[in-house]
N, C-alpha and C positions, 0 to 999 in steps of 0.2 A: 676167214669166214668158216663157219661150221655148217655141216650138212643140214642141220635143222633150220638154219637161216634160209637156205635155198628152198626147202620144203614149205616154209611159211611166207615167202615172198608173194606178192601179187603176181599174177600171170605176166603182166607187163614188165615188172622188175626182173622176174626170173628169166623172161625172154631176153631182155637186154643183157643180163649176166651171161647167159649161154651164147649169145651172139658174139661175145668176146672170144669164145672158143671155136666156133664154127658158124659161118654165115649162111648155111643151108636152112631155109625156113622149115622145110618138112622135117629135117633132123631135129631142129629145136622143138617143133610141135610134138613130135613123137617122144622125145626125152621128157618134156613137160607133162605129157599125159601119164607117165609112169610114176609121177610123184605120189606119195612121199618116198624118199630113199632112206634106208636104214643106215647106210654108210657111204663114204666116198667110193669104196671098192664096188659096191652095188651100182652106184651111179656110173662109174667107169665101164662096168660090164654092160649096162643098159645102153650107154652112149655108143659103145663098140657094136653092139647088136643092131642098134638103129642105123648106124653108118653102113653096116653090111647090107642093109635093105635098100639103100639109096640107088638111084638111077643116074644116068648121065646128066640130066638137067640139074639134079641136086649137086652133083660134083662140081659142075660149072659155076653154080651159084656160090658154093663154098670157096672155090678158087678165086672168084671175083672179089671175095672179101679179104684178099691178101695184097699187100704191096709187092711190087716186083723186088726181088732181092737186089740190093745195091742201088735202089732208086730212092734217094732221100725225099724227093718231091712227093712221090706217092705215099711214102710213110707219113708225111706231115699233113697232106691235104685230104686225100680220099678216105683214109682209114683211121679216123680219129678214135673209134672205139677199140681198136686193137693196136694202136700206135705203140704203146709202151711195151706190150708183149712182143710185137714184131721187131721193134728196135733192139730189144735184148736178145732175141733169137738170132738176129742178123749182126750181132756185134762184131764178128770177125771180118765181115765184108766192109763195115764202116771204117775199119782200121787197115784195109788192104791198100796196096800200092795203086797209083793212078792207072798203071797198065792193066792190072787185074780188073779194076772197076770198069775200064773201057772195054776190055775183052768180055766181061760179064754183060755189059750193056749190049754189045753186038750179038752175043749168044742169046740173050733174052729176046731180042727182036727177031732173030732167026727162028727161035723156038715158037714164039707167039704167031709168027707168020705161018709156020708149018702146021701147028696143032690147033690154033684158034683159041688158046688159053695160055695163061702165064705159067712159067716154070714153078712147080711146087716141090719143095724138098724140106724135110724136117732139119732145119739149119742148126738147131741146138747141138753144141759140141763139135760142129764141123768148121774147119778152116775155110777161108775164102778159096784157097787152092783146091780143096776137096770138092767144094760146091761147083767151082768152075769146071773141074774134071767131070763131075757128074752130069752137068748140063751138056757138055760136049758128047759124052757117051750116049746120053738119052736122045740126043738129036737124030740119031740114026734109026730110032724106033719108028714103027708105024703108029698111026693115031690111036688105034684100039689098045695097043700095048701101053702106050704112053699115058692114056687116060687111066688105065688100071694102076700103073705105077704112081701116078700123081694122086689117085684116090687113096692108095696105101699110105703115102706120105702125109696126106691130109689127115688120115686117121691117127697117125702118130702125133701130129701137131695138136689135134683136138685133145687127145688124152693128156699130153703134157700141159696144155693150157688149163684143163680141168684140174689137174693136180696142183698147179700154181694157184688157182683160186682158193684152194683149201689148205695151203701151206700155213 
């Protein structure tokens, strides 16, 4: 896709396109309000600025747009619009040993029970072992710190997904 295509899309089509990158409706609305964009770089900068202005409810809405890492059922069922991107981002977990997958499932549940949202990490380029180690380390955080870390990770994911749209 070219940046001009995003600029010329109907609001509904552009909304659906950006939903693939981040599921926070306020973020999408703000990014769309700034159209037209002169370049992908300008779009990325605007997307980052908009993300920086989001609040907890926006973060949680964005997080809810992700499948749990290592959970193939949620990849297939709930997250059709981001299925391909998420599957590619989580490729290392899909190839992990059964023990790592089970450990991840247990940590995912403990994380969600403690914080009230799923574990968010920019999985691109990370091994299953690295992500399992990260969730274990982050489980000791308090909710405020973890919400901020997850929001930072969501920002990374969003930027990568925008870049992939325009590759």
